[in-house]
N, C-alpha and C positions, 0 to 999 in steps of 0.2 A: 559306730559311737557317732553320737550326736555331734552335730558342728557348734563350737560354741562361739563362733562370733556374734556379736550384738544383733546384727541383721537377721541372721539364723533364730535367735532367740525370740527378736521381735516377731519373724515369722510364726514361730509356735505357739509364741503367748497369743498372737490373732490367729491364728486355725482353733486356739482351743477356745478363746472367746467367741469365735463364730459358733461351733458347736454349742457351747453353753446358752448362746443366743437363741440358736436353733431350736433346742431344746426346750428352754423356756417358752418361746412362739407355739411350740405343741403343747406345751402343757396351759398356757393361756388359752388355746383353741377350745381345749377338753374343758375347760373351767367354764369357757361362755358357754360353751354347748350344754354342762350341768344346768348352770345359771338360767339358762333359756328352757330346758324341760322342767326345770323345778317351778319357776312361774307359771309357766302356762300349766300345770297340772294344777297349783291354787287357784289358777283363774278358771279352770273347769271346775275344781270342788266347788267356789263361790257359785257360778253360774248355777251348779247343778242343786245346791241348798237352795239358791234364791227360786230356783224355779219350783223346787218341793213346796216351800212355805207361801209361797204365791197361788199356788194352786192349793195348798190347803185353805189359806184366808179365803179363796174365793169359793170353797164350801162350806164356808162359815166359821173355820176355826180358827179365830181370831185373839187378842185380848192377850192380857200377861204371859196365862200360861203358855199361850202358844211361842210367843218370844222369848221365853226363858228356853223353851225347848228346841228352840234354834239357836240360840247359843250356846247351847250343852250340845248340841250336833256339830258345832264349829270346835268346839272343847274336844270332844271326843276324837274329832278327825286331827287336831293337832297333835294330842297325846298319842293316837295310832302312828305319827310320823315321829314320834319322840327321837328314835336313834338318829334321825336325819335334822334335828333341831340345829346343832353346830352348823349344818351346810346351809339351813335356811338364814341364820344369823349373816352367816358369811356372804352370803347372795345378796341379802336386803342392805348388807354394808360395801359394797362390791365399788371398787374407787373405778373398773371400766366405763366408760361413757356408754357403751350400746347395753350393758347390762343394767346401767342403773336406769337408762330410759324406759327399757321394760318393768324394773322394779315402780316408777313412777304413774307408768302407765298401769301397771295392776292396781297400786295404792287407789289410783282415781277410780278405775271401772269397779273396785270391789267395795268402795265406801260408795259409790252410786247404787251399786246392789243392795248395799246394807240399808242405805235409804230406803230404797223403795219397798224391802221388806217391812220396815218399819212401818210406813206409810200404809201399807197394806194389812198389815197385823193390828195397827191401833186406829184404822180407819175411823171406827166409833168413838175412840178416845184423842185425838187430834190436839184436842185443845185443851187437853188434860195432861198432857206430855209434860215434865219439867225443865226438858231441853228440845228445842228444836230438833226435828230427825235429821236433819243434814250434821248437826253438831253432834247429835245422839252416835250416828254412824261412825264419826270421828273418833268419840270416846270408844267404842267398843274394838273398834279396829287397831287403836293404838294398845288398850291392855289387854288384846289378845298378842298384838307384837311382845308387849314386854313379859306374859306369860311366856312366849315362846325362847326369850332370852334367857329366863330363867329356867326352863327346862335345859335348854343347850349346857346349863352349868350343873346340872342335876346329876350327881357321880354316884349317888346310892338311893335305894329306895327310900330312905328317909328325907333325903332331900327331895324326892318327887312328890311326897306326902307334902312335903310344905306349900310345894307348888300346888298340890291339888286344892291344899287347904285357902290358899289365896285366891283361886279359882271361885272357889264356893262362898267366900267372904265377898269376890266382886258380884257374884250373882245375887247374895243377899242382899246387897246393896240395893242392886239393879231392881230386884223384888220390891224394896221399900219406898225406893224412892224415884221411881222412872213416871209414876203418875202423881199428879199432887192430888190434895182432895180427900175423898174417902179412904179409910185405912182398906188395905189389900189384903185378902187372906194369904194366910201362909202356902207356900208351895209343898210337894213333896222335896224330899232331900236328894240329890243328885248322886248315886249309887256308881263308881270308879270301880276299875277292875285295875290289880296291881300292874304296875307297867315290866316287863321281863329287861332287865342291863341287859346289854352286850359281852359286859367285862365281869 
């Protein structure tokens, strides 16, 4: 039978609290590792896409069509990871200082990569951009982050369709307003496959 004395009760409570703290420490380390791997995988994806579009621009595949193809590639990548969208949102909003430092580093690098790609793809039209490349890179990153948040909350195919429609609208706005001056010809519509939901 357990000792009912106050000192014994206190010892039992402290022991249980230590176990909980220990478990929480393990969970925190697992979450930090997951967050680190997630950020590094996203970093690798951005680097790969950047390299691919820089190479294409070097071969002369430039202009609005190439820029929209790059955005579509990023969107497809995000949609492919749809099941992980809640985790991505959690990582981006982590209160852990080390994770937040990784997120800040990722935001800086991804924005720089986007800006560099914009400069390469629009090298012949830099003077016609309605927003300078550095600010356009931030706009694209922020829009994609917002769409990730929306995907994280999408629970049905109808909700996913609403998010896809939002991307299509952003794509259309980009197509119409990225360059000033001459009217831009219409691009091919983006065809997306349904996302299988895990529930």
